[in-house]
C-alpha positions in Angstrom: 68.4 95.7 110.9 70.4 96.9 114.1 74.0 98.6 114.6 76.6 96.1 116.3 78.2 97.3 119.4 81.3 98.1 117.7 82.5 98.6 114.3 85.4 95.7 113.9 88.7 97.1 112.5 90.6 93.5 112.4 90.0 89.8 112.1 90.1 89.4 115.9 87.3 92.0 116.1 85.2 90.6 113.3 85.3 87.3 115.2 84.4 88.7 118.5 81.8 90.3 117.0 80.5 87.0 115.5 80.6 85.6 118.9 78.7 88.0 120.8 76.0 89.2 118.3 72.7 87.7 118.9 70.7 87.2 115.6 67.7 85.7 114.3 65.0 86.1 111.7 65.7 87.3 108.1 69.0 87.7 106.7 70.0 90.7 104.9 73.6 90.4 104.0 73.9 93.2 101.6 73.1 95.7 104.4 76.6 95.4 105.5 77.6 96.8 102.3 75.2 99.6 101.8 76.8 102.4 103.6 80.1 101.9 102.3 78.5 101.4 98.6 76.3 104.8 99.2 79.4 106.7 100.4 81.5 105.3 98.0 84.1 104.6 100.6 87.1 102.3 99.4 87.4 99.0 101.4 90.2 96.8 100.0 88.9 93.4 101.7 85.4 92.3 103.0 85.1 89.6 105.7 81.6 88.4 105.6 80.9 86.5 108.8 77.6 84.4 108.0 75.7 81.1 107.9 75.9 81.7 104.0 72.1 82.0 103.6 70.2 85.3 102.2 66.5 85.7 102.4 66.1 89.4 102.7 67.0 92.4 100.4 68.5 95.7 101.5 68.0 99.3 100.0 70.8 101.5 98.7 70.5 105.3 98.6 68.3 105.4 95.4 65.9 103.2 96.8 66.7 100.2 94.7 66.2 96.9 96.6 69.5 94.5 96.3 70.9 91.2 97.6 74.5 90.7 98.5 75.9 89.7 95.3 74.6 92.3 93.1 75.4 94.9 95.4 79.2 93.5 95.7 79.4 93.3 92.1 78.0 97.1 91.8 80.8 98.1 94.4 83.6 96.4 92.6 82.4 97.8 89.2 82.0 101.3 90.4 83.9 102.0 93.6 86.8 99.5 94.2 87.7 96.0 93.0 87.7 94.5 96.7 88.5 91.3 97.6 85.7 89.2 99.7 86.6 86.8 102.3 83.5 84.4 103.5 83.9 83.0 107.1 80.8 80.6 106.7 79.2 78.6 109.2 77.8 75.6 107.6 76.2 72.3 108.7 79.2 70.3 107.1 82.8 71.5 106.9 83.1 70.9 103.1 79.6 72.2 102.2 79.3 75.0 99.8 77.1 77.9 101.0 74.4 80.0 99.0 76.1 83.1 98.7 79.6 81.8 98.2 78.4 79.5 95.6 77.1 82.5 93.6 80.5 83.9 93.4 82.0 80.5 92.4 79.6 79.9 89.9 80.3 83.2 88.2 84.0 82.7 88.4 84.3 85.7 90.4 88.2 86.2 91.3 89.2 87.3 94.8 86.5 85.8 96.9 87.5 83.1 99.1 85.4 80.8 101.4 
């Protein structure tokens, strides 16, 4: 895992970071939630810029390995019932990604792709 060049605070920041960050290899999307969960920091809306695939776990402070769906649900239950927006880069405009499908299949409210 690497730290971004800056911490995004606005939608424009998120998109700028998405366009300028080079990435390859495994994807641990839960890593983006770990510090907010560990520090019990309230975030009202998370924006996830992703290819909507996840193939690597992240670890929370107690050493538990987790994926994005599980950690986001723990965050909502224990910290704050946050909303989630997926900005997904998919091969087809109408495709449903792996991660957003998990939320849709579980009928989780306040999640948009």
